[in-house]
N, C-alpha and C positions, 0 to 999 in steps of 0.2 A: 286676483286669482279667478274670480268668476268669469272675467273676460277671457282669460287664458283657457278655461274649461270650455267655454262656448266656442272658442276658435279651434279647439282640438289640439292645442299645443302640448308638447311634452312637459310634464310636471315632475319635479324632483323634490323629495322630502326626506326627513330623517326622524327617527323615533327617539323620544326622550323618556327615560324611566328612572333617573336618579333623583328627580325632584329638586334640583338646584336651580333657582331662578337666575343665578349668575351664568350658568352654562346655557340655560334657555335663551337668555338675552343675547349672549355671544353668538349662538347658532342662528338666532333670528336676524342677526346682522350679516350673516355669512353667505347669503344668496340663494337659500332654499326657497321654493315656492310655498311650502307648507310645513309646519311642524306637527308631529303626532305625539301628543302627551298621553302616556299609557297608564291606565288605572287597573288593567287586568292582571298584568304580571309584574307589578311593582308595589311599593309601599306608599305611593302617592295617594293622599286623601283629599277631601274637598278643600280644606283651607290651603294646603300646599298647592293644589291645582290652581286655585284662584290667583295666587301669587305668581305662579309660573305663566298663567295666561296673561297677566299684566306685563310680565317680562317679555313675552312674545310680542305683545302689542308695542311695547317700547322699542323693540328691535325692528318692528315693521313687517312681521310675517304672521299670517293667519295661523291659528292653532286649532287643530282638530283633536278631539278627545275620544280615546277608546274606553268605554265603560266596561266593567267586569262581565256583564251579562246583559241579555235582552230584557231589561227590567225597567218598566215605566217610572218607578220611583227613583232609580239611579239616574235615568235620563233627565228627569225633571230638574233635579238639582244642578246638573251640569249645564243644562240649557239656560237656567235662570242666572247663572254666573257668567254667561256670555260666550260659550264656545262658538267658534266660527263653523264648526262641523262636529258631528258626533258619529263615531264608528261603532257599529253593533257587531259583536263577535258571534261566530258559530251559528249563523242563520242557515237553516236547512230546508224550510218549507215556505210556501206562499203565506200561510197563516202567521208564521213567525215574522216574516217580512212586513206583513200588514200591521202587526202589533208594534213593530219598531217605528213605522211611519206614524201610527196613531199616537205613540208616546211623544212625538215631536209636534203634534198638530192640535190646535185648540178645537173645542166643540163648535159646531155639531159634527165636524168631520173626524175629530180625534178625541183623545182623552187627557191631553195635557192640562194640568191645573194652572191657573193664572197667578203669577207672583214674580215676574222678572225684576231683578234689582240692577246688578251690573249690566245685564243684557239690554236693559232699557236706558243705559247710561245714567243710572241713578235718578231717573225721573225726568231727565232732560229730553228724552223721546216720549212723546205723548202716548197714552194707551191706544188711541185710535191709530196712530202711525205705526206703532209697534205691531199691533194685531194685523193691520192691513198689508204691511210690507216688510218691516225690518226683520221679524223673526223668520220669515220665509227665505231669507238669504243664508241661513244656516244650512250647510250641506248635510244630507243624510246618506251615510255610507254603510253598505252591507259587506261583511266579510264572508268570503267563500272558504270554508275550512273543513268541509266534509263532502264525501262523494255524493251524499244525498242532495247537497246544494247544486252540484254539477248536473245531476239527473233532472232537477227541477228548475234549472237556471232560466230557461226560456219563460216559464210562467212567473218566476220571481222577478225577472227583469221587466215584466209587464206591469208590475204593481205600481200604481200611481204614487209619486212622492219620493221614490228612491232616486238619488242623484248619481250614485256610482257604486263601484264594487272594488274591493281589495282582496286579492288571493293571499291566504295564509298557508304557505307551502308545507310547514312542519306538521300542523294538524291535519291538513289534507292528505299528506303522505301517510300519516298514522291511520287514517280512516280506510286506507286500502291495504293496510298491513305492511307499509314500507316506511315506517317512522325513521327519520334520519337519512332517508334516501331521496331527498327532494329533487335531485338531478337525474334520477334514473329515467329510462326511456318511457316507462309507463306514465310517470309524472309529466314529462315534457309533452306527451300526447294530450294529457288533461289540460295543460296550460294552453295548448293550441286550440283545443275545443272551446275552452272558456273564452279566450280572446276572440274567436270567431263569432260566438253567440253574442257577446257584448257589443262587438262592432256592428253586427247586424241589427241589434236593438238600439244602437245609437247611445249607449251608456258609457260613462267614464269607466275605463278598465285599468285598475291598478294592481300592483303586485309588490309584496315585500321581498326584495331581492336578498337582503341579509348581509350584503357586502358590496364593496365597489370593485367590480370586475367588468371591464368594458365589453369583453366578448360575451360574457354571460348576460349582461344587461341588454346588449344589442339583439340577442335572440328574442327577448320579450317585445322589444320595439318592432321587430320584424313580424311578430305575431299579432300586432295591433294594440298592444298595451300603450297607454298614454300617460301613465303615472307610475313612477318607480320610487 
């Protein structure tokens, strides 16, 4: 996955929210580049999450986890059980983006407490190796879900330590008074603006498409998005 990101190849993923490790393992064997395990809008808790992450690994597909909020305590637990990436919802400002990065980073640069278990392969990865390299492979993804994030996007994209962005169309449309109208022209213009800014910044640009529709998806690829 990291090689594909570096090469700028198109990535496709799917969102899992029912908490079934059987379904997670099945989808992990189905050819997606990444799975998104969702803790924000589902009943998935930490114990269920860990089992589903094991299922994703069994199927051979990296698992990114969306936590419910930009909360260092929530992030710490998810990181310690070995998420391949962590998605922070509803980031609107540079300060919020900096907190997200700090939550994933050990001192002195960040505020993450030390205590990896599954993330350090139950001790088979040494503390030195984990701190110097392994934990840095976890992708840190910011969600664009509010018009304030679009207005501040150039500054947010410049925050060191952010690996990519995913647009959340429904909340973004709600923030401009167009909830449920994620395909209106005003929203399409916002998507174009976001895609242009992120391409200019050299950042991974993703979007939650919500359905498989080849023509709809192609519009985002044409705008410079590289993750659907």
